[in-house]
C-alpha positions as CSV (number, residue, x, y, z in Angstrom):
1,M,-0.3,-0.2,-0.1
2,N,1.4,3.3,-1.2
3,K,2.3,6.3,1.5
4,K,-0.8,8.3,0.0
5,L,-3.6,5.2,0.2
6,I,-2.2,5.5,4.0
7,T,-2.3,9.0,4.3
8,I,-5.9,9.0,3.5
9,I,-7.0,6.1,5.6
10,V,-5.1,7.8,8.5
11,I,-7.1,10.9,7.8
12,I,-10.4,9.6,7.8
13,A,-9.9,7.6,11.0
14,S,-8.7,10.3,12.3
15,I,-12.0,12.3,11.2
16,A,-14.4,9.4,12.8
17,I,-12.6,9.4,16.0
18,T,-13.0,13.5,16.0
19,A,-16.8,13.1,15.1
20,G,-17.5,10.5,17.8
21,V,-15.7,12.4,20.2
22,A,-18.1,15.5,19.4
23,R,-20.9,13.7,19.4
24,A,-20.5,12.0,22.9
25,A,-19.8,15.5,24.3
26,G,-23.6,16.7,22.8
27,M,-25.3,13.2,22.9
28,T,-29.0,13.4,23.0
29,A,-31.1,10.6,24.5
30,D,-34.7,10.0,25.0
31,W,-33.9,7.5,27.9
32,L,-31.2,6.0,29.4
33,K,-31.2,2.4,31.5
34,V,-28.3,2.1,34.2
35,G,-27.6,-1.1,35.7
36,T,-30.6,-3.9,36.1
37,Q,-32.4,-5.9,38.9
38,G,-30.1,-7.2,41.3
39,E,-26.9,-5.4,40.2
40,G,-27.2,-2.0,39.9
41,G,-25.2,0.5,38.5
42,V,-23.7,3.8,38.3
43,T,-24.0,7.1,36.9
44,F,-21.0,10.0,37.1
45,F,-21.8,13.3,36.5
46,N,-18.6,15.5,36.3
47,G,-20.8,18.2,36.4
48,T,-24.4,19.8,36.7
49,I,-27.8,18.4,35.9
50,I,-30.7,20.2,34.4
51,N,-33.7,20.3,32.6
52,E,-33.6,22.5,29.8
53,T,-37.2,22.4,28.8
54,T,-39.7,25.5,29.7
55,G,-43.1,25.3,30.6
56,D,-45.8,28.2,30.6
57,N,-44.7,31.4,29.8
58,D,-41.1,30.3,29.6
59,A,-41.4,29.6,33.0
60,N,-38.7,27.0,34.5
61,N,-39.3,23.1,34.3
62,P,-37.9,21.0,37.0
63,V,-35.6,18.0,37.2
64,T,-37.9,15.4,38.3
65,F,-37.1,12.2,39.9
66,G,-40.0,9.7,39.5
67,D,-39.3,7.6,42.8
68,N,-37.9,7.6,46.2
69,V,-34.5,9.2,46.3
70,R,-31.6,8.0,48.4
71,I,-28.3,10.3,49.0
72,D,-25.7,8.9,50.3
73,G,-23.8,12.3,51.1
74,R,-24.7,15.7,52.1
75,V,-27.0,17.9,50.3
76,Y,-25.8,21.7,49.8
77,R,-26.2,25.1,47.3
78,G,-23.3,26.7,46.6
79,A,-20.2,26.0,45.8
80,T,-19.0,24.7,49.1
81,A,-20.5,23.3,52.3
82,G,-21.6,24.3,54.9
83,I,-22.6,28.0,56.2
84,S,-19.7,30.2,55.1
85,D,-21.7,31.6,51.8
86,T,-24.6,33.2,51.9
87,L,-26.3,30.5,49.9
88,P,-29.1,28.6,52.5
89,F,-30.5,25.1,50.7
90,I,-34.0,26.1,50.6
91,V,-36.9,23.8,50.3
92,N,-39.9,25.4,48.8
93,D,-42.6,23.4,49.9
94,N,-43.8,22.2,53.2
95,M,-42.0,19.5,54.7
96,E,-42.7,16.4,56.7
97,V,-39.4,14.6,58.7
98,T,-40.6,11.2,59.8
99,G,-37.5,10.8,62.7
100,T,-35.9,13.3,64.4
101,L,-34.9,16.2,63.6
102,A,-31.6,17.9,64.9
103,V,-30.9,21.7,63.9
104,G,-28.2,24.1,65.0
105,N,-30.5,27.0,65.3
106,V,-34.2,27.5,64.4
107,T,-35.4,31.0,62.9
108,A,-39.0,30.8,62.7
109,T,-42.3,33.5,61.3
110,G,-44.3,31.0,63.8
111,F,-45.3,27.6,65.0
112,T,-49.0,25.6,64.9
113,G,-50.1,22.3,66.2
114,S,-50.7,21.1,69.5
115,G,-48.3,20.5,71.8
116,I,-45.3,22.7,70.1
117,I,-43.8,23.9,73.1
118,S,-44.9,22.4,76.4
119,S,-43.3,22.0,80.1
120,D,-42.5,18.2,79.1
121,N,-40.7,19.6,76.2
122,L,-38.8,22.4,78.2
123,A,-35.4,21.5,79.9
124,S,-35.0,22.7,83.4
125,S,-34.2,26.1,84.0
126,A,-34.6,26.5,80.0
127,V,-36.8,30.0,80.1
128,T,-35.5,32.8,82.5
129,S,-36.9,36.2,83.0
130,V,-33.1,36.7,80.8
131,K,-34.0,35.2,78.2
132,I,-37.2,37.1,77.7
133,A,-36.9,40.2,75.9
134,D,-38.9,43.3,77.6
135,G,-42.1,43.8,75.5
136,T,-42.0,39.1,74.2
137,V,-44.9,38.9,76.8
138,V,-47.7,41.0,76.8
139,T,-51.1,41.1,78.7
140,A,-52.8,40.3,74.8
141,D,-51.0,37.1,73.9
142,L,-52.1,35.9,77.3
143,A,-55.3,33.7,77.6
144,D,-58.1,34.6,80.4
145,N,-57.0,33.4,83.4
146,A,-53.7,31.7,81.7
147,V,-51.8,33.0,84.8
148,T,-54.1,33.3,87.8
149,Q,-57.5,32.9,88.2
150,G,-59.4,35.2,91.3
151,V,-62.4,34.6,92.8
152,E,-64.7,36.5,95.1
153,D,-67.2,36.2,98.1
154,N,-68.8,38.8,100.0
155,N,-71.5,39.7,102.7
156,P,-72.8,43.0,103.9
157,T,-74.1,41.3,107.4
158,V,-73.9,37.9,109.0
159,T,-74.0,36.7,112.7
160,T,-73.5,33.8,114.8
161,T,-73.9,32.0,118.3
162,L,-71.6,29.6,117.8
163,S,-69.1,28.6,120.0
164,G,-65.7,26.5,120.6
165,T,-65.3,24.2,117.8
166,S,-68.1,24.5,115.8
167,Y,-68.1,27.5,113.4
168,D,-70.2,29.0,110.9
169,T,-69.7,30.2,107.4
170,A,-69.0,33.8,106.7
171,A,-67.8,33.4,103.4
172,E,-67.4,30.8,100.6
173,I,-65.6,30.2,97.3
174,S,-65.9,27.7,95.2
175,I,-62.6,26.8,92.5
176,T,-61.7,24.7,90.0
177,T,-57.6,24.4,90.0
178,G,-54.7,22.7,88.3
179,D,-51.8,21.6,90.7
180,S,-51.2,24.9,92.2
181,P,-50.7,27.3,95.2
182,V,-53.7,29.3,96.2
183,F,-53.5,32.7,98.2
184,C,-56.8,33.5,100.1
185,M,-57.3,36.5,102.3
186,F,-60.2,37.7,104.5
187,S,-60.9,41.1,105.7
188,G,-64.1,42.2,107.4
189,Y,-65.2,43.7,110.7
190,G,-67.4,42.7,113.7
191,T,-69.5,43.3,117.2
192,T,-70.3,41.6,119.8
193,D,-73.3,41.7,122.1
194,A,-71.7,42.4,125.3
195,I,-68.3,43.7,127.1
196,N,-65.1,41.5,127.0
197,Q,-66.7,38.6,124.3
198,S,-64.3,37.9,121.3
199,I,-64.5,36.8,117.3
200,K,-62.7,34.0,116.2
201,I,-62.0,33.3,112.6
202,A,-60.4,31.0,110.3
203,L,-59.9,29.6,106.7
204,I,-61.6,26.1,106.1
205,V,-59.8,24.5,103.0
206,D,-61.8,21.4,101.7
207,D,-63.4,21.3,105.3
208,V,-59.9,21.2,106.9
209,I,-59.2,24.3,109.6
210,Q,-55.6,26.2,108.5
211,V,-54.5,26.8,112.0
212,N,-52.2,28.9,110.6
213,S,-55.0,31.3,109.5
214,Y,-56.7,31.2,113.1
215,R,-57.2,35.0,114.4
216,S,-59.4,36.1,117.2
217,A,-60.4,39.6,118.5
218,T,-62.3,41.0,121.5
219,M,-64.2,43.6,122.0
220,G,-63.0,45.0,125.5
221,D,-65.8,47.7,126.7
222,G,-68.1,46.8,124.2
223,V,-67.9,49.6,121.9
224,G,-66.6,50.3,118.7
225,H,-66.0,47.2,116.6
226,I,-63.3,44.7,115.4
227,I,-61.1,44.5,112.4
228,L,-60.6,41.2,111.2
229,S,-57.7,39.7,109.0
230,T,-56.2,36.5,107.9
231,N,-54.7,34.9,104.9
232,G,-52.7,31.7,103.7
233,I,-51.1,30.3,100.8
234,Y,-52.1,26.6,100.3
235,T,-51.4,24.2,97.4
236,M,-53.8,22.3,95.7
237,A,-54.2,19.0,93.8
238,A,-56.1,20.0,90.3
239,G,-59.7,19.5,90.4
240,A,-62.6,21.3,92.2
241,H,-61.7,23.3,96.0
242,T,-64.0,25.0,98.7
243,I,-63.1,27.6,100.7
244,Q,-65.1,29.1,103.1
245,L,-64.4,31.3,105.6
246,G,-65.3,29.8,109.1
247,W,-66.2,32.0,112.4
248,N,-67.8,31.4,116.1
249,T,-67.6,33.4,119.2
250,D,-67.6,32.7,123.0
251,V,-70.3,30.9,124.5
252,G,-73.7,32.7,125.3
253,A,-72.7,35.5,123.0
254,T,-73.9,36.9,120.0
255,A,-71.8,37.9,117.5
256,S,-71.9,40.3,113.8
257,L,-69.5,40.5,110.6
258,Y,-69.7,43.5,108.2
259,F,-68.8,43.6,104.7
260,N,-66.3,40.9,105.1
261,T,-64.8,39.6,101.8
262,L,-63.3,36.7,100.8
263,D,-60.4,36.6,98.2
264,C,-59.1,33.5,96.5
265,I,-56.1,33.5,93.4
266,E,-54.4,30.8,92.2
267,L,-51.2,31.5,91.1
268,K,-50.7,29.0,88.4
269,K,-47.2,27.7,87.4
């Protein structure tokens, strides 16, 4: 074979190879299957995957994956991973996480759903006054009776002749509480019908006399009146409770109370 023919063959072969490379660099295929059942396959992309088609009004069509997607690496936006750039990974839809979601910091415009924040999922001392900025919690943010609950009973005039361990009821309230302390206070004034007779008062919580609230005052000369007041803080179990102001006088005397008031406030946790 002469040199001229060899040269022509080499030129033709070179053109064919070059054309094949150029064709492969810009290849278009209707579909591509990589791997088989039980064998799998690997596709290497040393570049970017883009859907070059457009929708209505030239809207960009997304790249669509028609099945579950497993990603063994990390997902990030921009040229580098991490938070060093200003290109956050964006989820442009609602998202549900079946397992546990661990995040560095959460910036949110709002939270919805029941049980978002409760005492059960707050660590001890997680919320302190130092962490709450002035004005963060305002009256409008709190439901009625969310922090305290107050009840009151008052009577213009009541009388009693009971004495000893027998008590009349000067005022009574009913309150349904949580596992919370309740502060109760009574005030009023009274008289007796004889000199050196006394009036005794005590708070009664669910039929139990609270000894720490016991008070007594005596009409020394039978003129004027007696000022009476008492108070106490009591830990309540969740449920309905009855709180009374019990009172009596000395044997043989008649006592009166005027404009007496019993107030109780639940100090909710």
